[in-house]
N, C-alpha and C positions, 0 to 999 in steps of 0.2 A: 280692587276692581281698576279694570284698565280705562285707559285715557281713549278717547275717539282716535286722536293721530295714530297711536300705535296701533288701533286695529284696524283703520283705514291703509298704514303703510304694511302689515303684515300682509292683507288681503291684494293688495296693489303689486306689491313683490312676488304673490303667485300667479299672477294675469287676472284677477279679477276685476269687470270692470267696477267703478265706484261711482253710483249714480249719486244725483240729489235724494231719490226715493232710500235707497242703502244706507245713506248718509245719516236721513231722519228716522230710520228704524234704529240703527246703532245706537243714535242720540238719545232716543227717548227710552232704551234699555237701559242704558248708563245713566239717566237722569232719575229712573224711578226708584220709588222704593218698594213698589208692588213688584208681586209676579205674574205679567199678564200674557195673557193668551194670544194665541195669533189675531184673534178675530178683535179684542181689544186694541191692540199695536194697529192694525189695521184700521182701525175707526179714528183714533188719534192722529196718526201720518196722515190720513185721507184727507182731515181738516185742510192742513196746508197744503198738501201734493193730490188733488182731486183724483190723478190718472192714476195715483199707483191702485194694483189690483192685489185681492187676497193671494193670490196667487205669486206675485212677487214678493209679498212678507212670510211665505210658507217658504218659498224658495232661498231667501234669505236668512230665515232663522237656521233650516234645513244646512244652509253653509256655514253659519255660525255656530251650530253646534258640532257639526265636524270638523273643526278650528278649532275646538273647544274653547270658543268665547263666549259661549253660553250654555246655561245648564239646562236640563229639561226635569221637571217637574209634574208628576202626576197627582190630580187631585179629583177622587171621584170622575174619571174617566176624561180629564180634560186635561190637555199638556199644557203647563205654564213655562214661562222662561224666566233665568235669572240669570244677570249679567254679572252677577258677585261671583265669580267662579273659583276662589279662594276658597279652601276647606271651611265649612261654618255647618251648622245645624241650622236645618228647617224648620219652624213650627207652624203646623197647618192644622186650622182652625172645623174641626169636623161640619159645623154647622154653617157658618157663612162662607167658608174654603179660602178665608184670609190667610195669607202666609207673611210669616214674621224671623227675621236672620236674627239669631242667637249666635255670637259675639265667637272667634275664633278659640278663643282660650278653654271655655266650655268643652270645646269638641276634643283639644290633644286634652286634656283630664281624661276621657273617655277611652282615646286612642292608648294614652299611656297604660290605663288600668287592664283595659282588654288585651295588649299584648304581654304585659306581667301575667293573668292568669292562663292565656291560651297558649304563650311561648311562641306568636306568630310575629313575624316583621311585618305589620303595615305600614301599605306605602301610602295607601291612597282610604279613604272613606266619603261615604256619601251616607247623611242621616238623619233621618225625620224623627219627629215627634208630633203626635196627634191628639187632638185636645179640644179645648175650647177656649177662645181667645176673652178676654177679657168681657169685652162689651155683650158675648153672645155669652158667658157664666153667670153675669148678673143680672141674665133674663130668665133665667132657668130658676126652676123652682127644686131645691135638693133639700 
């Protein structure tokens, strides 16, 4: 995961303005373990910066996505954001929409097996597993 200083420096070097609102958006993304939607980010940042607009959040997220500083994940038609841009597996709950990260080593094992079987040279992967989180699973009648 990147540090806020690296992201700010990267954006500033490319001529982008670094406002307190943008800093708050980046800071929240880096500190949260969740994979929030733009609307959730807006609600959180607005508590500290009441003048921030939803448009600012969307524009900042789009900029961060273009610069490959965040990843987008689609969950039941809703876009969620992940500042953990290293390759990893996302576990997505089909009931509550929770997203958890699974370590990089697990993905490497899959990549190695896929490369051997397919003879592909695998350069990058984006991997999601869909199922039920522990909380939702325990509430189900199986």
